[in-house]
Structure formats: C-alpha cells, structure tokens
PDB file of N, CA, C and O in Angstrom:
ATOM      1  N   MET A   1     -31.466  -4.957  28.360  1.00  0.00           N
ATOM      2  CA  MET A   1     -30.074  -4.751  28.120  1.00  0.00           C
ATOM      3  C   MET A   1     -29.779  -4.750  26.633  1.00  0.00           C
ATOM      4  O   MET A   1     -28.897  -4.027  26.169  1.00  0.00           O
ATOM      5  N   LYS A   2     -30.532  -5.577  25.868  1.00  0.00           N
ATOM      6  CA  LYS A   2     -30.326  -5.623  24.430  1.00  0.00           C
ATOM      7  C   LYS A   2     -30.649  -4.280  23.789  1.00  0.00           C
ATOM      8  O   LYS A   2     -29.941  -3.822  22.892  1.00  0.00           O
ATOM      9  N   LYS A   3     -31.724  -3.653  24.258  1.00  0.00           N
ATOM     10  CA  LYS A   3     -32.119  -2.357  23.706  1.00  0.00           C
ATOM     11  C   LYS A   3     -31.023  -1.314  23.944  1.00  0.00           C
ATOM     12  O   LYS A   3     -30.733  -0.510  23.058  1.00  0.00           O
ATOM     13  N   VAL A   4     -30.430  -1.322  25.104  1.00  0.00           N
ATOM     14  CA  VAL A   4     -29.378  -0.370  25.433  1.00  0.00           C
ATOM     15  C   VAL A   4     -28.174  -0.591  24.523  1.00  0.00           C
ATOM     16  O   VAL A   4     -27.568   0.367  24.044  1.00  0.00           O
ATOM     17  N   ALA A   5     -27.834  -1.843  24.289  1.00  0.00           N
ATOM     18  CA  ALA A   5     -26.700  -2.159  23.421  1.00  0.00           C
ATOM     19  C   ALA A   5     -26.977  -1.714  21.992  1.00  0.00           C
ATOM     20  O   ALA A   5     -26.089  -1.176  21.330  1.00  0.00           O
ATOM     21  N   ILE A   6     -28.193  -1.929  21.507  1.00  0.00           N
ATOM     22  CA  ILE A   6     -28.546  -1.538  20.144  1.00  0.00           C
ATOM     23  C   ILE A   6     -28.535  -0.014  20.015  1.00  0.00           C
ATOM     24  O   ILE A   6     -27.999   0.528  19.048  1.00  0.00           O
ATOM     25  N   VAL A   7     -29.124   0.665  20.983  1.00  0.00           N
ATOM     26  CA  VAL A   7     -29.155   2.123  20.954  1.00  0.00           C
ATOM     27  C   VAL A   7     -27.733   2.674  21.038  1.00  0.00           C
ATOM     28  O   VAL A   7     -27.384   3.614  20.324  1.00  0.00           O
ATOM     29  N   THR A   8     -26.921   2.088  21.907  1.00  0.00           N
ATOM     30  CA  THR A   8     -25.534   2.532  22.041  1.00  0.00           C
ATOM     31  C   THR A   8     -24.777   2.334  20.738  1.00  0.00           C
ATOM     32  O   THR A   8     -24.027   3.212  20.312  1.00  0.00           O
ATOM     33  N   ALA A   9     -24.971   1.187  20.105  1.00  0.00           N
ATOM     34  CA  ALA A   9     -24.299   0.912  18.829  1.00  0.00           C
ATOM     35  C   ALA A   9     -24.758   1.900  17.764  1.00  0.00           C
ATOM     36  O   ALA A   9     -23.951   2.383  16.970  1.00  0.00           O
ATOM     37  N   ALA A  10     -26.049   2.199  17.747  1.00  0.00           N
ATOM     38  CA  ALA A  10     -26.584   3.152  16.762  1.00  0.00           C
ATOM     39  C   ALA A  10     -26.018   4.546  16.996  1.00  0.00           C
ATOM     40  O   ALA A  10     -25.650   5.231  16.042  1.00  0.00           O
ATOM     41  N   VAL A  11     -25.944   4.970  18.240  1.00  0.00           N
ATOM     42  CA  VAL A  11     -25.400   6.287  18.570  1.00  0.00           C
ATOM     43  C   VAL A  11     -23.929   6.354  18.186  1.00  0.00           C
ATOM     44  O   VAL A  11     -23.477   7.350  17.621  1.00  0.00           O
ATOM     45  N   LEU A  12     -23.187   5.308  18.485  1.00  0.00           N
ATOM     46  CA  LEU A  12     -21.770   5.285  18.119  1.00  0.00           C
ATOM     47  C   LEU A  12     -21.591   5.323  16.602  1.00  0.00           C
ATOM     48  O   LEU A  12     -20.702   6.009  16.097  1.00  0.00           O
ATOM     49  N   ALA A  13     -22.426   4.594  15.884  1.00  0.00           N
ATOM     50  CA  ALA A  13     -22.337   4.583  14.423  1.00  0.00           C
ATOM     51  C   ALA A  13     -22.631   5.965  13.859  1.00  0.00           C
ATOM     52  O   ALA A  13     -21.946   6.430  12.948  1.00  0.00           O
ATOM     53  N   LEU A  14     -23.656   6.620  14.405  1.00  0.00           N
ATOM     54  CA  LEU A  14     -23.980   7.977  13.937  1.00  0.00           C
ATOM     55  C   LEU A  14     -22.861   8.949  14.276  1.00  0.00           C
ATOM     56  O   LEU A  14     -22.546   9.842  13.489  1.00  0.00           O
ATOM     57  N   GLY A  15     -22.264   8.775  15.446  1.00  0.00           N
ATOM     58  CA  GLY A  15     -21.159   9.634  15.843  1.00  0.00           C
ATOM     59  C   GLY A  15     -19.965   9.464  14.917  1.00  0.00           C
ATOM     60  O   GLY A  15     -19.327  10.442  14.530  1.00  0.00           O
ATOM     61  N   LEU A  16     -19.670   8.238  14.569  1.00  0.00           N
ATOM     62  CA  LEU A  16     -18.563   7.973  13.644  1.00  0.00           C
ATOM     63  C   LEU A  16     -18.875   8.519  12.259  1.00  0.00           C
ATOM     64  O   LEU A  16     -17.996   9.065  11.592  1.00  0.00           O
ATOM     65  N   ALA A  17     -20.109   8.377  11.828  1.00  0.00           N
ATOM     66  CA  ALA A  17     -20.501   8.903  10.509  1.00  0.00           C
ATOM     67  C   ALA A  17     -20.365  10.419  10.488  1.00  0.00           C
ATOM     68  O   ALA A  17     -19.977  10.993   9.470  1.00  0.00           O
ATOM     69  N   ALA A  18     -20.674  11.060  11.583  1.00  0.00           N
ATOM     70  CA  ALA A  18     -20.571  12.523  11.642  1.00  0.00           C
ATOM     71  C   ALA A  18     -19.110  12.965  11.614  1.00  0.00           C
ATOM     72  O   ALA A  18     -18.806  14.071  11.166  1.00  0.00           O
ATOM     73  N   CYS A  19     -18.211  12.114  12.086  1.00  0.00           N
ATOM     74  CA  CYS A  19     -16.792  12.470  12.104  1.00  0.00           C
ATOM     75  C   CYS A  19     -16.106  12.230  10.767  1.00  0.00           C
ATOM     76  O   CYS A  19     -15.029  12.771  10.515  1.00  0.00           O
ATOM     77  N   ASN A  20     -16.718  11.427   9.914  1.00  0.00           N
ATOM     78  CA  ASN A  20     -16.099  11.147   8.615  1.00  0.00           C
ATOM     79  C   ASN A  20     -16.013  12.414   7.789  1.00  0.00           C
ATOM     80  O   ASN A  20     -16.922  13.243   7.800  1.00  0.00           O
ATOM     81  N   LYS A  21     -14.921  12.551   7.081  1.00  0.00           N
ATOM     82  CA  LYS A  21     -14.734  13.724   6.238  1.00  0.00           C
ATOM     83  C   LYS A  21     -15.597  13.599   4.996  1.00  0.00           C
ATOM     84  O   LYS A  21     -15.766  12.518   4.433  1.00  0.00           O
ATOM     85  N   ASN A  22     -16.132  14.731   4.590  1.00  0.00           N
ATOM     86  CA  ASN A  22     -16.865  14.771   3.328  1.00  0.00           C
ATOM     87  C   ASN A  22     -15.855  15.156   2.252  1.00  0.00           C
ATOM     88  O   ASN A  22     -15.538  16.333   2.082  1.00  0.00           O
ATOM     89  N   ASN A  23     -15.355  14.165   1.534  1.00  0.00           N
ATOM     90  CA  ASN A  23     -14.285  14.411   0.568  1.00  0.00           C
ATOM     91  C   ASN A  23     -14.695  15.368  -0.536  1.00  0.00           C
ATOM     92  O   ASN A  23     -13.869  16.145  -1.014  1.00  0.00           O
ATOM     93  N   ALA A  24     -15.951  15.327  -0.949  1.00  0.00           N
ATOM     94  CA  ALA A  24     -16.395  16.240  -2.011  1.00  0.00           C
ATOM     95  C   ALA A  24     -16.287  17.687  -1.545  1.00  0.00           C
ATOM     96  O   ALA A  24     -15.813  18.550  -2.283  1.00  0.00           O
ATOM     97  N   GLU A  25     -16.724  17.946  -0.329  1.00  0.00           N
ATOM     98  CA  GLU A  25     -16.632  19.313   0.212  1.00  0.00           C
ATOM     99  C   GLU A  25     -15.180  19.727   0.419  1.00  0.00           C
ATOM    100  O   GLU A  25     -14.800  20.855   0.105  1.00  0.00           O
ATOM    101  N   ASN A  26     -14.368  18.810   0.948  1.00  0.00           N
ATOM    102  CA  ASN A  26     -12.951  19.133   1.158  1.00  0.00           C
ATOM    103  C   ASN A  26     -12.242  19.375  -0.162  1.00  0.00           C
ATOM    104  O   ASN A  26     -11.433  20.295  -0.280  1.00  0.00           O
ATOM    105  N   ASN A  27     -12.547  18.544  -1.159  1.00  0.00           N
ATOM    106  CA  ASN A  27     -11.916  18.727  -2.465  1.00  0.00           C
ATOM    107  C   ASN A  27     -12.326  20.053  -3.084  1.00  0.00           C
ATOM    108  O   ASN A  27     -11.499  20.743  -3.678  1.00  0.00           O
ATOM    109  N   ALA A  28     -13.595  20.413  -2.951  1.00  0.00           N
ATOM    110  CA  ALA A  28     -14.063  21.695  -3.492  1.00  0.00           C
ATOM    111  C   ALA A  28     -13.400  22.853  -2.773  1.00  0.00           C
ATOM    112  O   ALA A  28     -13.019  23.839  -3.404  1.00  0.00           O
ATOM    113  N   ALA A  29     -13.257  22.745  -1.457  1.00  0.00           N
ATOM    114  CA  ALA A  29     -12.611  23.809  -0.689  1.00  0.00           C
ATOM    115  C   ALA A  29     -11.140  23.924  -1.078  1.00  0.00           C
ATOM    116  O   ALA A  29     -10.615  25.028  -1.221  1.00  0.00           O
ATOM    117  N   ASN A  30     -10.480  22.782  -1.248  1.00  0.00           N
ATOM    118  CA  ASN A  30      -9.069  22.800  -1.647  1.00  0.00           C
ATOM    119  C   ASN A  30      -8.910  23.387  -3.041  1.00  0.00           C
ATOM    120  O   ASN A  30      -7.988  24.165  -3.289  1.00  0.00           O
ATOM    121  N   GLU A  31      -9.800  23.019  -3.945  1.00  0.00           N
ATOM    122  CA  GLU A  31      -9.726  23.547  -5.311  1.00  0.00           C
ATOM    123  C   GLU A  31      -9.946  25.059  -5.309  1.00  0.00           C
ATOM    124  O   GLU A  31      -9.267  25.792  -6.029  1.00  0.00           O
ATOM    125  N   THR A  32     -10.892  25.516  -4.503  1.00  0.00           N
ATOM    126  CA  THR A  32     -11.142  26.953  -4.407  1.00  0.00           C
ATOM    127  C   THR A  32      -9.926  27.672  -3.848  1.00  0.00           C
ATOM    128  O   THR A  32      -9.561  28.744  -4.331  1.00  0.00           O
ATOM    129  N   ALA A  33      -9.300  27.094  -2.840  1.00  0.00           N
ATOM    130  CA  ALA A  33      -8.107  27.705  -2.255  1.00  0.00           C
ATOM    131  C   ALA A  33      -6.978  27.777  -3.277  1.00  0.00           C
ATOM    132  O   ALA A  33      -6.272  28.783  -3.356  1.00  0.00           O
ATOM    133  N   VAL A  34      -6.807  26.713  -4.056  1.00  0.00           N
ATOM    134  CA  VAL A  34      -5.762  26.703  -5.085  1.00  0.00           C
ATOM    135  C   VAL A  34      -6.057  27.763  -6.141  1.00  0.00           C
ATOM    136  O   VAL A  34      -5.156  28.485  -6.568  1.00  0.00           O
ATOM    137  N   GLU A  35      -7.318  27.856  -6.561  1.00  0.00           N
ATOM    138  CA  GLU A  35      -7.691  28.855  -7.569  1.00  0.00           C
ATOM    139  C   GLU A  35      -7.473  30.270  -7.045  1.00  0.00           C
ATOM    140  O   GLU A  35      -6.980  31.132  -7.773  1.00  0.00           O
ATOM    141  N   ASN A  36      -7.833  30.513  -5.798  1.00  0.00           N
ATOM    142  CA  ASN A  36      -7.637  31.841  -5.214  1.00  0.00           C
ATOM    143  C   ASN A  36      -6.163  32.185  -5.119  1.00  0.00           C
ATOM    144  O   ASN A  36      -5.765  33.315  -5.402  1.00  0.00           O
ATOM    145  N   THR A  37      -5.355  31.216  -4.721  1.00  0.00           N
ATOM    146  CA  THR A  37      -3.914  31.453  -4.626  1.00  0.00           C
ATOM    147  C   THR A  37      -3.326  31.718  -6.004  1.00  0.00           C
ATOM    148  O   THR A  37      -2.503  32.618  -6.169  1.00  0.00           O
ATOM    149  N   ALA A  38      -3.746  30.939  -6.987  1.00  0.00           N
ATOM    150  CA  ALA A  38      -3.248  31.138  -8.348  1.00  0.00           C
ATOM    151  C   ALA A  38      -3.660  32.503  -8.869  1.00  0.00           C
ATOM    152  O   ALA A  38      -2.868  33.187  -9.518  1.00  0.00           O
ATOM    153  N   SER A  39      -4.884  32.902  -8.590  1.00  0.00           N
ATOM    154  CA  SER A  39      -5.359  34.213  -9.022  1.00  0.00           C
ATOM    155  C   SER A  39      -4.549  35.324  -8.378  1.00  0.00           C
ATOM    156  O   SER A  39      -4.205  36.308  -9.034  1.00  0.00           O
ATOM    157  N   THR A  40      -4.242  35.171  -7.095  1.00  0.00           N
ATOM    158  CA  THR A  40      -3.420  36.162  -6.397  1.00  0.00           C
ATOM    159  C   THR A  40      -2.034  36.233  -7.008  1.00  0.00           C
ATOM    160  O   THR A  40      -1.487  37.319  -7.196  1.00  0.00           O
ATOM    161  N   ASP A  41      -1.460  35.062  -7.321  1.00  0.00           N
ATOM    162  CA  ASP A  41      -0.127  35.032  -7.932  1.00  0.00           C
ATOM    163  C   ASP A  41      -0.132  35.702  -9.299  1.00  0.00           C
ATOM    164  O   ASP A  41       0.793  36.441  -9.636  1.00  0.00           O
ATOM    165  N   VAL A  42      -1.177  35.444 -10.087  1.00  0.00           N
ATOM    166  CA  VAL A  42      -1.269  36.048 -11.417  1.00  0.00           C
ATOM    167  C   VAL A  42      -1.405  37.561 -11.300  1.00  0.00           C
ATOM    168  O   VAL A  42      -0.764  38.303 -12.043  1.00  0.00           O
ATOM    169  N   ASN A  43      -2.231  38.016 -10.376  1.00  0.00           N
ATOM    170  CA  ASN A  43      -2.392  39.465 -10.175  1.00  0.00           C
ATOM    171  C   ASN A  43      -1.081  40.111  -9.748  1.00  0.00           C
ATOM    172  O   ASN A  43      -0.740  41.197 -10.219  1.00  0.00           O
ATOM    173  N   ALA A  44      -0.351  39.456  -8.867  1.00  0.00           N
ATOM    174  CA  ALA A  44       0.930  40.002  -8.427  1.00  0.00           C
ATOM    175  C   ALA A  44       1.911  40.068  -9.590  1.00  0.00           C
ATOM    176  O   ALA A  44       2.652  41.041  -9.733  1.00  0.00           O
ATOM    177  N   ALA A  45       1.913  39.031 -10.415  1.00  0.00           N
ATOM    178  CA  ALA A  45       2.815  39.023 -11.570  1.00  0.00           C
ATOM    179  C   ALA A  45       2.438  40.110 -12.564  1.00  0.00           C
ATOM    180  O   ALA A  45       3.307  40.778 -13.123  1.00  0.00           O
ATOM    181  N   GLU A  46       1.135  40.284 -12.782  1.00  0.00           N
ATOM    182  CA  GLU A  46       0.691  41.336 -13.703  1.00  0.00           C
ATOM    183  C   GLU A  46       1.067  42.713 -13.162  1.00  0.00           C
ATOM    184  O   GLU A  46       1.520  43.578 -13.911  1.00  0.00           O
ATOM    185  N   ASN A  47       0.878  42.912 -11.868  1.00  0.00           N
ATOM    186  CA  ASN A  47       1.229  44.201 -11.266  1.00  0.00           C
ATOM    187  C   ASN A  47       2.735  44.450 -11.346  1.00  0.00           C
ATOM    188  O   ASN A  47       3.168  45.574 -11.599  1.00  0.00           O
ATOM    189  N   ALA A  48       3.522  43.411 -11.131  1.00  0.00           N
ATOM    190  CA  ALA A  48       4.977  43.552 -11.227  1.00  0.00           C
ATOM    191  C   ALA A  48       5.371  43.881 -12.661  1.00  0.00           C
ATOM    192  O   ALA A  48       6.260  44.700 -12.895  1.00  0.00           O
ATOM    193  N   GLY A  49       4.700  43.234 -13.629  1.00  0.00           N
ATOM    194  CA  GLY A  49       4.981  43.526 -15.036  1.00  0.00           C
ATOM    195  C   GLY A  49       4.602  44.948 -15.396  1.00  0.00           C
ATOM    196  O   GLY A  49       5.330  45.623 -16.124  1.00  0.00           O
ATOM    197  N   ALA A  50       3.478  45.404 -14.895  1.00  0.00           N
ATOM    198  CA  ALA A  50       3.041  46.774 -15.167  1.00  0.00           C
ATOM    199  C   ALA A  50       4.011  47.768 -14.546  1.00  0.00           C
ATOM    200  O   ALA A  50       4.324  48.798 -15.143  1.00  0.00           O
ATOM    201  N   GLU A  51       4.482  47.455 -13.349  1.00  0.00           N
ATOM    202  CA  GLU A  51       5.432  48.342 -12.679  1.00  0.00           C
ATOM    203  C   GLU A  51       6.753  48.384 -13.447  1.00  0.00           C
ATOM    204  O   GLU A  51       7.355  49.445 -13.610  1.00  0.00           O
ATOM    205  N   ALA A  52       7.192  47.220 -13.915  1.00  0.00           N
ATOM    206  CA  ALA A  52       8.441  47.174 -14.683  1.00  0.00           C
ATOM    207  C   ALA A  52       8.290  47.953 -15.985  1.00  0.00           C
ATOM    208  O   ALA A  52       9.209  48.661 -16.398  1.00  0.00           O
ATOM    209  N   ASN A  53       7.133  47.825 -16.632  1.00  0.00           N
ATOM    210  CA  ASN A  53       6.884  48.573 -17.869  1.00  0.00           C
ATOM    211  C   ASN A  53       6.859  50.074 -17.603  1.00  0.00           C
ATOM    212  O   ASN A  53       7.395  50.857 -18.387  1.00  0.00           O
ATOM    213  N   ALA A  54       6.244  50.467 -16.511  1.00  0.00           N
ATOM    214  CA  ALA A  54       6.197  51.894 -16.167  1.00  0.00           C
ATOM    215  C   ALA A  54       7.597  52.418 -15.876  1.00  0.00           C
ATOM    216  O   ALA A  54       7.949  53.524 -16.285  1.00  0.00           O
ATOM    217  N   ASP A  55       8.393  51.624 -15.171  1.00  0.00           N
ATOM    218  CA  ASP A  55       9.774  52.035 -14.888  1.00  0.00           C
ATOM    219  C   ASP A  55      10.569  52.189 -16.178  1.00  0.00           C
ATOM    220  O   ASP A  55      11.323  53.147 -16.347  1.00  0.00           O
ATOM    221  N   ALA A  56      10.392  51.238 -17.079  1.00  0.00           N
ATOM    222  CA  ALA A  56      11.122  51.302 -18.353  1.00  0.00           C
ATOM    223  C   ALA A  56      10.699  52.527 -19.153  1.00  0.00           C
ATOM    224  O   ALA A  56      11.532  53.196 -19.763  1.00  0.00           O
ATOM    225  N   ALA A  57       9.398  52.819 -19.146  1.00  0.00           N
ATOM    226  CA  ALA A  57       8.904  53.995 -19.881  1.00  0.00           C
ATOM    227  C   ALA A  57       9.452  55.285 -19.259  1.00  0.00           C
ATOM    228  O   ALA A  57       9.846  56.205 -19.976  1.00  0.00           O
ATOM    229  N   LEU A  58       9.473  55.346 -17.936  1.00  0.00           N
ATOM    230  CA  LEU A  58      10.021  56.537 -17.272  1.00  0.00           C
ATOM    231  C   LEU A  58      11.512  56.687 -17.554  1.00  0.00           C
ATOM    232  O   LEU A  58      12.003  57.795 -17.768  1.00  0.00           O
ATOM    233  N   ASN A  59      12.219  55.578 -17.552  1.00  0.00           N
ATOM    234  CA  ASN A  59      13.656  55.638 -17.865  1.00  0.00           C
ATOM    235  C   ASN A  59      13.878  56.122 -19.295  1.00  0.00           C
ATOM    236  O   ASN A  59      14.757  56.945 -19.555  1.00  0.00           O
ATOM    237  N   ALA A  60      13.070  55.601 -20.215  1.00  0.00           N
ATOM    238  CA  ALA A  60      13.207  56.028 -21.611  1.00  0.00           C
ATOM    239  C   ALA A  60      12.899  57.513 -21.753  1.00  0.00           C
ATOM    240  O   ALA A  60      13.594  58.232 -22.472  1.00  0.00           O
ATOM    241  N   ALA A  61      11.855  57.970 -21.065  1.00  0.00           N
ATOM    242  CA  ALA A  61      11.514  59.398 -21.128  1.00  0.00           C
ATOM    243  C   ALA A  61      12.628  60.240 -20.521  1.00  0.00           C
ATOM    244  O   ALA A  61      12.980  61.291 -21.058  1.00  0.00           O
ATOM    245  N   GLY A  62      13.180  59.782 -19.411  1.00  0.00           N
ATOM    246  CA  GLY A  62      14.291  60.499 -18.786  1.00  0.00           C
ATOM    247  C   GLY A  62      15.499  60.558 -19.706  1.00  0.00           C
ATOM    248  O   GLY A  62      16.174  61.584 -19.790  1.00  0.00           O
ATOM    249  N   ASN A  63      15.767  59.464 -20.391  1.00  0.00           N
ATOM    250  CA  ASN A  63      16.888  59.450 -21.336  1.00  0.00           C
ATOM    251  C   ASN A  63      16.641  60.404 -22.493  1.00  0.00           C
ATOM    252  O   ASN A  63      17.560  61.085 -22.949  1.00  0.00           O
ATOM    253  N   ALA A  64      15.405  60.454 -22.968  1.00  0.00           N
ATOM    254  CA  ALA A  64      15.073  61.356 -24.075  1.00  0.00           C
ATOM    255  C   ALA A  64      15.248  62.815 -23.656  1.00  0.00           C
ATOM    256  O   ALA A  64      15.760  63.627 -24.425  1.00  0.00           O
ATOM    257  N   VAL A  65      14.827  63.140 -22.448  1.00  0.00           N
ATOM    258  CA  VAL A  65      14.985  64.513 -21.941  1.00  0.00           C
ATOM    259  C   VAL A  65      16.471  64.845 -21.803  1.00  0.00           C
ATOM    260  O   VAL A  65      16.913  65.934 -22.169  1.00  0.00           O
ATOM    261  N   GLU A  66      17.222  63.899 -21.275  1.00  0.00           N
ATOM    262  CA  GLU A  66      18.665  64.129 -21.130  1.00  0.00           C
ATOM    263  C   GLU A  66      19.328  64.319 -22.493  1.00  0.00           C
ATOM    264  O   GLU A  66      20.173  65.198 -22.660  1.00  0.00           O
ATOM    265  N   ASN A  67      18.943  63.496 -23.462  1.00  0.00           N
ATOM    266  CA  ASN A  67      19.499  63.630 -24.814  1.00  0.00           C
ATOM    267  C   ASN A  67      19.138  64.982 -25.431  1.00  0.00           C
ATOM    268  O   ASN A  67      19.958  65.604 -26.107  1.00  0.00           O
ATOM    269  N   ALA A  68      17.900  65.433 -25.193  1.00  0.00           N
ATOM    270  CA  ALA A  68      17.486  66.739 -25.717  1.00  0.00           C
ATOM    271  C   ALA A  68      18.299  67.844 -25.065  1.00  0.00           C
ATOM    272  O   ALA A  68      18.711  68.791 -25.736  1.00  0.00           O
ATOM    273  N   GLY A  69      18.533  67.731 -23.758  1.00  0.00           N
ATOM    274  CA  GLY A  69      19.358  68.722 -23.059  1.00  0.00           C
ATOM    275  C   GLY A  69      20.771  68.749 -23.612  1.00  0.00           C
ATOM    276  O   GLY A  69      21.354  69.821 -23.775  1.00  0.00           O
ATOM    277  N   ASN A  70      21.327  67.579 -23.901  1.00  0.00           N
ATOM    278  CA  ASN A  70      22.672  67.515 -24.492  1.00  0.00           C
ATOM    279  C   ASN A  70      22.698  68.154 -25.875  1.00  0.00           C
ATOM    280  O   ASN A  70      23.657  68.831 -26.245  1.00  0.00           O
ATOM    281  N   ALA A  71      21.630  67.928 -26.629  1.00  0.00           N
ATOM    282  CA  ALA A  71      21.572  68.527 -27.969  1.00  0.00           C
ATOM    283  C   ALA A  71      21.530  70.051 -27.874  1.00  0.00           C
ATOM    284  O   ALA A  71      22.169  70.745 -28.665  1.00  0.00           O
ATOM    285  N   VAL A  72      20.783  70.562 -26.915  1.00  0.00           N
ATOM    286  CA  VAL A  72      20.729  72.020 -26.719  1.00  0.00           C
ATOM    287  C   VAL A  72      22.103  72.541 -26.317  1.00  0.00           C
ATOM    288  O   VAL A  72      22.552  73.567 -26.826  1.00  0.00           O
ATOM    289  N   ASP A  73      22.775  71.836 -25.403  1.00  0.00           N
ATOM    290  CA  ASP A  73      24.126  72.241 -24.992  1.00  0.00           C
ATOM    291  C   ASP A  73      25.096  72.230 -26.176  1.00  0.00           C
ATOM    292  O   ASP A  73      25.907  73.141 -26.339  1.00  0.00           O
ATOM    293  N   ASN A  74      24.999  71.203 -26.980  1.00  0.00           N
ATOM    294  CA  ASN A  74      25.865  71.101 -28.162  1.00  0.00           C
ATOM    295  C   ASN A  74      25.590  72.231 -29.153  1.00  0.00           C
ATOM    296  O   ASN A  74      26.514  72.801 -29.734  1.00  0.00           O
ATOM    297  N   ALA A  75      24.330  72.541 -29.333  1.00  0.00           N
ATOM    298  CA  ALA A  75      23.977  73.628 -30.253  1.00  0.00           C
ATOM    299  C   ALA A  75      24.490  74.964 -29.727  1.00  0.00           C
ATOM    300  O   ALA A  75      24.992  75.788 -30.491  1.00  0.00           O
ATOM    301  N   ALA A  76      24.360  75.172 -28.421  1.00  0.00           N
ATOM    302  CA  ALA A  76      24.857  76.409 -27.824  1.00  0.00           C
ATOM    303  C   ALA A  76      26.372  76.507 -27.975  1.00  0.00           C
ATOM    304  O   ALA A  76      26.912  77.576 -28.260  1.00  0.00           O
ATOM    305  N   ALA A  77      27.033  75.399 -27.782  1.00  0.00           N
ATOM    306  CA  ALA A  77      28.506  75.385 -27.939  1.00  0.00           C
ATOM    307  C   ALA A  77      28.894  75.660 -29.392  1.00  0.00           C
ATOM    308  O   ALA A  77      29.873  76.359 -29.657  1.00  0.00           O
ATOM    309  N   ALA A  78      28.137  75.117 -30.312  1.00  0.00           N
ATOM    310  CA  ALA A  78      28.436  75.331 -31.737  1.00  0.00           C
ATOM    311  C   ALA A  78      28.239  76.782 -32.096  1.00  0.00           C
ATOM    312  O   ALA A  78      29.003  77.324 -32.895  1.00  0.00           O
ATOM    313  N   VAL A  79      27.220  77.441 -31.522  1.00  0.00           N
ATOM    314  CA  VAL A  79      26.975  78.855 -31.802  1.00  0.00           C
ATOM    315  C   VAL A  79      28.118  79.695 -31.224  1.00  0.00           C
ATOM    316  O   VAL A  79      28.553  80.658 -31.855  1.00  0.00           O
ATOM    317  N   GLU A  80      28.599  79.345 -30.052  1.00  0.00           N
ATOM    318  CA  GLU A  80      29.685  80.097 -29.430  1.00  0.00           C
ATOM    319  C   GLU A  80      30.990  79.953 -30.239  1.00  0.00           C
ATOM    320  O   GLU A  80      31.794  80.882 -30.306  1.00  0.00           O
ATOM    321  N   ASN A  81      31.178  78.802 -30.834  1.00  0.00           N
ATOM    322  CA  ASN A  81      32.401  78.546 -31.565  1.00  0.00           C
ATOM    323  C   ASN A  81      32.435  79.227 -32.936  1.00  0.00           C
ATOM    324  O   ASN A  81      33.502  79.284 -33.548  1.00  0.00           O
ATOM    325  N   LYS A  82      31.345  79.731 -33.429  1.00  0.00           N
ATOM    326  CA  LYS A  82      31.319  80.336 -34.771  1.00  0.00           C
ATOM    327  C   LYS A  82      31.608  81.774 -34.722  1.00  0.00           C
ATOM    328  O   LYS A  82      31.626  82.436 -35.760  1.00  0.00           O
TER     329      LYS A  82
END
C-alpha cells in the first residue's frame, strides 16, 4: 500500500508540474505579440501618412492646373478686350 501511495503522490506531483505555466515562454509570447501589434500599428500609421501626403500632392497639382486654366482664361479675356 505504501508503494501505491508513493507512486500516486509522484504521479500527482508530475501532473501538477506539467500544469504549471512556463512564465518565460508566456512572457516571450506576450512580448512577441506586443511587438507584432506595435509593428502593425506603425505600418498602418505610415500608410495613412503616405496616403495623406499623396492626397495633399494631388490637391496641390489640381489647384495648379486650375490656376493655369484661370490664367489662360484671363489672358484670352484680355486679348478680347484690346
């Protein structure tokens, strides 16, 4: 009966040890998840910044074209008035 109790205690101890969390592995996994999330956030911010810059450049180009068209209209009007 003593042998059964010792074996049972050993099996239970091993079972409990197997259930314990490995904090080093969990911490590494959590750190990796945080780094991946941060990297995703940075990429999204960079893409949003690039998109905003492209929009601003397109708006500026559109304004320049419109201004050039107005200048042509003004020149045509000035020629008609002379």
